[in-house]
C-alpha positions in Angstrom: -35.9 12.1 -68.8 -32.5 10.8 -67.8 -31.6 7.4 -69.2 -30.4 4.7 -66.8 -28.7 1.4 -67.5 -30.9 -1.1 -69.2 -33.4 -2.8 -66.9 -35.1 -6.1 -67.2 -38.8 -6.4 -66.3 -39.5 -9.7 -64.7 -41.9 -11.5 -62.4 -41.4 -10.8 -58.8 -40.4 -13.7 -56.5 -40.6 -14.1 -52.8 -36.9 -13.0 -52.5 -38.0 -9.6 -54.0 -40.4 -8.8 -51.2 -37.8 -7.0 -49.0 -36.7 -4.7 -51.8 -40.3 -4.1 -52.9 -41.2 -3.1 -49.3 -38.2 -0.8 -49.1 -39.2 1.0 -52.3 -42.8 1.1 -51.2 -42.0 2.8 -47.9 -39.4 5.2 -49.4 -41.7 6.0 -52.3 -44.5 6.9 -49.9 -42.2 9.1 -47.9 -40.9 10.9 -51.0 -44.3 11.3 -52.7 -46.5 12.2 -49.8 -44.4 14.4 -47.5 -46.5 17.5 -46.9 -49.7 15.6 -48.0 -50.0 12.7 -45.6 -49.3 13.6 -41.9 -45.7 13.1 -40.9 -46.5 10.7 -38.0 -48.1 8.3 -40.5 -45.2 8.5 -42.9 -42.7 7.9 -40.1 -44.7 5.0 -38.8 -44.6 3.1 -42.1 -42.9 -0.3 -41.6 -40.7 -2.0 -44.2 -41.3 -5.3 -42.2 -45.1 -5.0 -42.4 -44.9 -4.2 -46.1 -42.5 -7.1 -46.7 -44.9 -9.5 -45.0 -47.8 -8.1 -47.1 -45.9 -8.4 -50.4 -44.5 -11.9 -49.6 -48.1 -13.0 -49.1 -49.4 -11.2 -52.2 -46.7 -12.6 -54.4 -47.1 -16.1 -53.1 -50.9 -16.0 -53.5 -51.0 -14.4 -56.9 -53.4 -11.9 -55.5 -52.0 -9.4 -58.0 -49.5 -9.8 -60.8 -46.3 -8.2 -59.6 -43.4 -7.3 -61.8 -40.1 -5.7 -60.9 -37.3 -3.9 -62.8 -33.8 -5.1 -62.2 -30.6 -3.6 -63.5 -27.1 -3.0 -62.3 -28.5 -1.3 -59.2 -30.6 -4.4 -58.4 -34.4 -4.1 -58.1 -35.2 -0.5 -58.9 -39.0 -0.4 -59.1 -42.2 -2.5 -59.1 -45.8 -2.6 -60.3 -48.8 -4.6 -59.2 -51.8 -5.1 -61.4 -54.8 -7.3 -62.2 -58.6 -7.3 -62.4 -60.2 -4.0 -61.4 -61.2 -4.0 -57.8 -63.9 -1.4 -58.1 -67.3 -2.9 -57.0 -69.2 -2.2 -60.2 -66.3 -3.0 -62.6 -67.0 -5.1 -65.6 -64.9 -8.3 -66.2 -62.9 -6.7 -69.0 -61.6 -3.9 -66.7 -58.1 -4.1 -65.4 -56.4 -2.0 -62.8 -52.9 -0.8 -61.9 -53.0 -1.5 -58.2 -49.6 0.3 -57.4 -46.4 1.4 -59.1 -43.3 2.6 -57.3 -39.8 3.4 -58.4 -36.9 4.0 -56.0 -37.0 7.8 -55.3 -33.4 8.3 -56.2 -34.0 6.8 -59.7 -37.1 8.8 -60.7 -37.1 10.3 -64.2 -35.0 7.6 -65.8 -37.8 5.7 -67.6 -38.2 2.9 -65.1 -41.8 3.7 -64.4 -42.6 3.9 -68.1 -41.0 0.4 -68.6 -43.1 -1.0 -65.8 -46.3 0.6 -66.9 -45.9 -0.4 -70.5 -45.2 -4.0 -69.5 -48.4 -4.1 -67.3 -50.5 -2.6 -70.1 -49.1 -5.2 -72.6 -49.9 -8.0 -70.1 -53.4 -6.7 -69.4 -54.1 -6.3 -73.1 -52.9 -9.9 -73.7 -55.1 -11.1 -70.9 -58.2 -9.8 -72.7 -58.7 -6.6 -70.7 -60.3 -3.7 -72.7 -59.6 -0.9 -70.3 -57.4 -0.1 -67.3 -57.9 2.3 -64.4 -55.9 3.4 -61.4 -56.4 5.4 -58.3 -54.0 8.2 -57.1 -54.1 10.9 -54.4 -55.1 14.1 -56.2 -52.3 16.0 -54.5 -49.7 13.6 -56.0 -49.1 16.0 -58.9 -46.0 14.2 -60.2 -47.9 10.9 -60.5 -50.9 12.6 -62.1 -48.6 14.2 -64.8 -46.9 10.8 -65.4 -50.3 9.0 -65.9 -51.5 11.7 -68.3 -48.3 11.4 -70.3 -48.8 7.7 -70.5 -52.2 8.1 -72.1 -54.5 7.9 -69.1 -57.4 10.4 -68.7 -58.8 11.8 -65.5 -62.2 10.3 -64.8 -63.9 13.4 -63.4 -67.0 11.5 -62.5 -65.2 9.3 -60.0 -63.5 10.5 -56.9 -63.4 9.2 -53.3 -62.2 10.4 -50.0 -59.8 8.3 -48.0 -58.5 8.8 -44.5 -54.8 8.3 -44.1 -53.1 9.1 -40.8 -56.1 11.2 -39.6 -56.2 13.3 -42.8 -59.1 13.2 -45.3 -57.6 13.1 -48.8 -59.1 13.0 -52.2 -58.3 10.1 -54.6 -59.0 10.4 -58.3 -59.3 7.7 -60.9 -57.5 7.7 -64.2 -58.6 5.5 -67.0 -57.3 4.3 -70.4 -58.6 2.1 -73.1 -56.4 -0.8 -74.2 -56.3 -1.2 -78.0 -56.3 -4.8 -79.1 
């Protein structure tokens, strides 16, 4: 892992929505090229993502944190209560995590994930899960390295851009 300049993890504000959207779209294009159909990837809209994240940040729908360093905002994470229908109240979820593709491998994702895990633990959550496309091998390796385990009993099929893709769930216990 390459080291980058120190980054601060902080709460996202409305002014971060544009950069969050840019990282979201570029992250999808980098991670899912060859997995998600190209027309879908090319149709992703930074403006639509900005509107979504502006609303999500304002409403507190999820807890959103960003990393900021000398390059500006370089990554973000959204997390909160688990959204799975049968989830217990003590289950948290990482809703999404993205790092600017040109800064991958520098520890930014690890900083973000560790912060979210600390906040979930402090909030009384006993476990945390996340969903990822099974073909996103880089992300799957990252989550495994961060102590998550593949939940082989739980998969789902999602349709993205006309393609049926498998999502898998990773889980991790949160020690108190």
